[in-house]
NUKETI-635843 format. One record per residue (C-alpha): x, y, z; residue number from 1. Coordinates in pm, 1 decimal. Each point is the difference from the previous one (the first is absolute). Last residue first. Layout:
BEGIN
<<X,Y,Z>,NUM>
...
This chain:
BEGIN
<<-1550.2,-3014.0,-367.2>,285>
<<164.3,170.0,307.0>,284>
<<-249.7,131.9,250.9>,283>
<<-68.5,363.5,14.5>,282>
<<-93.8,239.7,279.4>,281>
<<353.9,74.7,109.6>,280>
<<90.5,60.8,-368.2>,279>
<<-202.4,316.8,-4.8>,278>
<<247.6,181.4,235.7>,277>
<<304.8,-121.6,-193.8>,276>
<<-166.9,102.6,-329.0>,275>
<<-79.2,347.8,133.4>,274>
<<363.1,52.3,121.5>,273>
<<138.8,-96.3,-338.9>,272>
<<-248.6,216.2,-191.5>,271>
<<91.1,300.3,217.2>,270>
<<367.6,-58.2,-40.5>,269>
<<-43.5,-25.7,-372.3>,268>
<<-201.4,322.9,-8.3>,267>
<<277.4,180.7,191.0>,266>
<<301.0,-118.9,-204.4>,265>
<<-74.2,206.1,-304.1>,264>
<<28.1,320.7,197.9>,263>
<<324.4,-120.8,158.1>,262>
<<172.7,-92.5,-323.1>,261>
<<-117.2,330.0,-159.9>,260>
<<160.4,209.3,274.0>,259>
<<-196.4,137.5,287.3>,258>
<<-57.1,368.6,80.3>,257>
<<75.0,66.8,-367.7>,256>
<<221.7,275.3,-124.0>,255>
<<317.9,-212.6,-69.0>,254>
<<-212.6,-272.4,-168.5>,253>
<<-1.4,187.8,-328.5>,252>
<<378.5,-49.2,-35.1>,251>
<<-24.6,-377.1,-35.1>,250>
<<158.9,-290.5,195.1>,249>
<<-2.9,159.5,339.0>,248>
<<312.4,-106.7,193.4>,247>
<<-60.5,-269.7,256.5>,246>
<<4.7,-3.7,377.4>,245>
<<-353.8,148.9,58.2>,244>
<<-119.8,-243.5,-265.1>,243>
<<80.9,-289.7,236.3>,242>
<<-314.2,109.3,201.9>,241>
<<-247.2,-61.2,-277.8>,240>
<<180.6,-302.3,-137.1>,239>
<<-18.0,-171.5,340.5>,238>
<<-376.0,58.9,14.8>,237>
<<-16.1,-107.0,-359.7>,236>
<<178.2,-335.6,51.5>,235>
<<-166.0,-93.0,338.3>,234>
<<-355.6,92.5,-84.7>,233>
<<8.9,-152.1,-350.9>,232>
<<158.2,-331.7,127.6>,231>
<<-234.8,-17.6,299.1>,230>
<<-302.1,40.3,-206.5>,229>
<<98.1,-270.3,-242.5>,228>
<<95.1,-231.4,289.2>,227>
<<-334.0,56.7,168.3>,226>
<<-214.2,-31.4,-317.8>,225>
<<-195.9,-295.2,137.1>,224>
<<125.9,-261.7,-252.4>,223>
<<314.6,-83.6,185.8>,222>
<<-84.2,39.1,375.1>,221>
<<-19.6,-369.2,38.8>,220>
<<382.3,-22.7,-37.9>,219>
<<22.6,175.0,347.5>,218>
<<327.7,-86.9,180.3>,217>
<<202.3,-108.5,-301.3>,216>
<<-154.4,285.7,-202.6>,215>
<<96.1,250.6,270.4>,214>
<<365.1,-103.4,5.0>,213>
<<17.6,2.8,-380.6>,212>
<<-158.6,346.4,-8.4>,211>
<<234.2,134.7,263.3>,210>
<<304.7,-124.9,-189.4>,209>
<<-130.2,158.7,-324.3>,208>
<<-56.0,327.9,193.1>,207>
<<339.3,-7.6,137.5>,206>
<<142.2,-20.2,-348.2>,205>
<<-224.5,291.6,-90.8>,204>
<<137.6,221.2,282.7>,203>
<<361.6,-94.1,-94.1>,202>
<<-51.6,91.5,-367.0>,201>
<<-174.2,323.2,107.6>,200>
<<287.6,115.5,213.4>,199>
<<241.6,-106.8,-274.1>,198>
<<-171.7,214.6,-265.0>,197>
<<2.3,292.3,243.2>,196>
<<379.9,-18.6,35.1>,195>
<<5.7,344.2,176.8>,194>
<<236.5,234.4,-167.0>,193>
<<357.6,132.2,19.7>,192>
<<133.3,218.9,-290.5>,191>
<<374.9,-17.6,-50.9>,190>
<<112.2,244.8,-266.8>,189>
<<157.6,-79.0,-341.1>,188>
<<-128.5,-347.1,-80.0>,187>
<<-359.7,84.0,-94.1>,186>
<<-323.2,16.3,199.9>,185>
<<-206.9,-285.2,-158.0>,184>
<<271.1,-224.5,-120.8>,183>
<<212.7,61.8,305.6>,182>
<<-265.8,-86.1,245.9>,181>
<<192.3,88.4,322.3>,180>
<<-186.5,-210.8,253.2>,179>
<<-61.6,65.0,377.9>,178>
<<30.1,-312.7,213.5>,177>
<<192.0,176.5,291.8>,176>
<<-232.9,294.8,1.1>,175>
<<204.3,269.1,182.2>,174>
<<172.5,48.3,-339.1>,173>
<<-276.3,212.1,-130.7>,172>
<<-361.4,-28.1,-150.4>,171>
<<-135.7,81.5,-336.3>,170>
<<-330.6,-153.8,-87.3>,169>
<<-31.4,-354.0,-133.7>,168>
<<51.8,-124.7,-348.3>,167>
<<-271.7,-130.2,-240.4>,166>
<<285.3,-111.0,-225.9>,165>
<<351.7,-136.8,46.8>,164>
<<-78.2,-283.3,-236.3>,163>
<<130.2,-261.1,243.7>,162>
<<-231.4,159.6,263.8>,161>
<<-296.8,-7.3,-240.0>,160>
<<64.4,-368.2,-58.9>,159>
<<15.6,-62.1,369.9>,158>
<<-343.3,173.8,5.4>,157>
<<-127.7,-242.4,-253.8>,156>
<<135.5,-295.7,201.3>,155>
<<-176.5,100.2,310.4>,154>
<<-333.1,63.8,-175.4>,153>
<<18.1,-354.5,-140.7>,152>
<<68.8,-148.3,343.4>,151>
<<-276.3,198.8,161.8>,150>
<<-259.7,-102.0,-259.7>,149>
<<-9.4,-375.7,84.9>,148>
<<-267.1,11.1,266.5>,147>
<<-192.7,256.7,-193.5>,146>
<<-18.4,-216.0,-303.1>,145>
<<-162.2,-273.4,216.1>,144>
<<-240.6,242.8,155.9>,143>
<<-110.9,139.5,-333.4>,142>
<<-54.2,-348.2,-157.8>,141>
<<-197.5,-131.9,298.4>,140>
<<-197.8,324.1,17.1>,139>
<<-102.2,-37.0,-360.2>,138>
<<-114.7,-358.8,16.4>,137>
<<145.9,-187.3,-300.6>,136>
<<-241.0,-11.3,-298.1>,135>
<<273.3,-2.2,-276.1>,134>
<<-140.8,287.5,-207.4>,133>
<<-149.6,228.3,259.3>,132>
<<288.3,-57.3,241.8>,131>
<<255.5,80.2,-266.8>,130>
<<-178.8,331.1,-91.7>,129>
<<-13.3,88.1,379.0>,128>
<<381.5,-87.4,14.3>,127>
<<48.6,236.8,-298.4>,126>
<<-168.9,289.8,183.7>,125>
<<187.3,-60.9,322.4>,124>
<<331.6,-13.8,-173.9>,123>
<<-57.6,319.5,-189.3>,122>
<<-91.7,181.8,321.3>,121>
<<320.3,-123.7,172.9>,120>
<<219.4,84.7,-299.4>,119>
<<-151.8,345.4,-12.8>,118>
<<87.7,59.8,364.6>,117>
<<350.2,-150.1,-52.9>,116>
<<80.3,249.2,-271.2>,115>
<<229.2,-95.5,-294.2>,114>
<<227.7,250.4,-188.3>,113>
<<258.3,-92.0,-252.7>,112>
<<-158.0,-288.8,-191.5>,111>
<<283.3,-145.3,-206.7>,110>
<<242.0,226.0,-188.7>,109>
<<-18.5,-113.1,-357.5>,108>
<<92.5,271.3,-242.8>,107>
<<-184.8,248.0,-219.7>,106>
<<62.1,240.6,-286.0>,105>
<<-252.5,282.0,-63.1>,104>
<<255.0,281.9,-4.5>,103>
<<-107.4,120.4,345.6>,102>
<<64.7,-347.3,147.4>,101>
<<-251.5,-274.8,53.8>,100>
<<67.4,-223.2,302.5>,99>
<<-117.8,-356.5,8.9>,98>
<<-171.5,-257.0,230.8>,97>
<<-341.4,38.8,-179.6>,96>
<<-321.1,98.6,167.9>,95>
<<81.3,333.7,159.5>,94>
<<266.4,73.8,-260.8>,93>
<<-273.4,-5.2,-271.9>,92>
<<-212.3,237.8,211.8>,91>
<<291.6,227.9,59.2>,90>
<<88.3,26.2,-366.4>,89>
<<-367.0,49.1,-83.5>,88>
<<1.4,316.5,224.2>,87>
<<-145.7,138.7,306.7>,86>
<<-77.3,-313.8,211.8>,85>
<<349.6,-137.0,58.5>,84>
<<196.7,313.2,82.0>,83>
<<-253.2,215.0,196.6>,82>
<<-146.5,-320.0,156.3>,81>
<<337.0,-69.7,168.7>,80>
<<-75.2,-127.2,354.6>,79>
<<-373.1,-111.9,13.6>,78>
<<-66.9,-100.3,-358.4>,77>
<<338.9,-124.4,-115.9>,76>
<<94.5,-167.7,322.9>,75>
<<-340.6,-168.2,46.7>,74>
<<-6.9,-110.2,-362.6>,73>
<<330.6,-183.0,39.3>,72>
<<-90.5,-155.1,335.9>,71>
<<-340.0,-112.5,-125.4>,70>
<<133.6,-147.2,-327.1>,69>
<<281.3,-182.3,179.4>,68>
<<-199.0,-118.2,306.2>,67>
<<-296.6,-110.0,-194.7>,66>
<<199.7,-172.6,-275.0>,65>
<<207.9,-200.3,244.7>,64>
<<-287.1,-91.4,227.7>,63>
<<-215.5,-123.3,-285.1>,62>
<<285.6,-196.1,-155.0>,61>
<<86.8,-160.3,343.8>,60>
<<-362.5,-97.8,58.8>,59>
<<-29.0,-215.6,-315.5>,58>
<<171.8,-296.7,175.1>,57>
<<-208.9,5.7,316.5>,56>
<<-336.9,-113.5,-130.2>,55>
<<157.4,-301.2,-185.0>,54>
<<179.7,-90.5,327.9>,53>
<<-333.9,-75.0,176.0>,52>
<<-49.6,177.0,329.1>,51>
<<52.4,-234.6,292.1>,50>
<<94.8,262.3,255.7>,49>
<<352.0,-131.6,41.7>,48>
<<46.6,-5.8,-368.6>,47>
<<-128.1,352.4,-42.5>,46>
<<233.9,121.1,276.1>,45>
<<303.2,-169.5,-155.0>,44>
<<-81.9,157.6,-342.7>,43>
<<-40.7,328.6,173.1>,42>
<<354.4,-18.9,147.8>,41>
<<160.9,-117.2,-321.6>,40>
<<-151.9,277.9,-193.7>,39>
<<83.5,252.6,257.1>,38>
<<370.8,-111.1,-15.3>,37>
<<-8.1,25.2,-384.9>,36>
<<-156.1,352.8,12.4>,35>
<<263.1,120.3,231.5>,34>
<<276.8,-158.5,-191.0>,33>
<<-126.0,156.9,-328.1>,32>
<<-37.2,343.6,155.8>,31>
<<345.7,-31.1,146.3>,30>
<<154.4,-88.4,-336.0>,29>
<<-168.7,294.4,-171.5>,28>
<<145.8,235.1,261.9>,27>
<<335.0,-160.9,-2.7>,26>
<<28.5,52.6,-371.3>,25>
<<45.3,-291.4,-248.5>,24>
<<226.8,54.5,-285.8>,23>
<<-4.8,-123.1,-365.6>,22>
<<293.4,75.0,-230.4>,21>
<<187.6,-312.6,94.9>,20>
<<-157.0,-141.7,325.1>,19>
<<-6.2,273.2,262.4>,18>
<<-32.8,1.3,376.8>,17>
<<-163.1,190.7,287.7>,16>
<<17.5,329.6,-188.6>,15>
<<-65.3,332.6,179.4>,14>
<<362.9,-33.6,137.0>,13>
<<9.9,102.5,359.3>,12>
<<83.4,345.5,137.7>,11>
<<-95.9,26.0,368.7>,10>
<<257.4,148.5,236.3>,9>
<<-131.3,-102.4,340.1>,8>
<<44.3,260.6,273.9>,7>
<<191.0,66.3,329.5>,6>
<<305.6,-208.0,-101.5>,5>
<<124.7,278.5,-231.9>,4>
<<16.0,235.1,294.5>,3>
<<-87.1,355.9,-119.3>,2>
<<273.2,250.4,60.1>,1>
């Protein structure tokens, strides 16, 4: 008989709290907390670097829109193109947080499906638009955002954990921290899995700590692309290997030598390594 102390039964409420008819889900709350912490962190960095506050304030909107639009389009295009790109119903759901049923009715669902690779690409694009408009050196902006990225990524993965989504592969009771995701696998039979979301959350929290330590040691490296490169290389190298512990998200990935998350991670790793190498020959602006 399986020892009940040998695994973690995971069945939290999806809702963090409710006020009357309105409820806030843990996933949405963790997104907001992650963005708020990054906002405070980058504001502190801008102040220390003497960048005027009027150039900082619009940055949050650019980041929020870039991450949200990029993450949503990334999921729809890379993971479920057969659903979102083959009908007007899918196209509408790709851009609006609703679900349309067979009878033509609809209900608010929020954006169910966000991809980190798309969010990263969307963020980079909107940051370049921000740089062009507000005349802040591009590498300064990218490095500052990179320093704060780990805390946001950590919060998002905690949100995934609270949602019991992006679950790990099946394991057994020999893994003392195995999770039984009741909402994912059902309440009838115990299914033990790696808590892949927790692995990533811990890794990204460590990245944030590493970035703070390096910044205190080498503040002059901001503006060289070093922190931006390190952020990409760290996150997506870890993402590549953590995929071996996670269930594939879509059926078409079953026949691939690497899953979609690994395939999309490779160019980001290459860009990160390239930026770190090139940063050695740069002097901060």
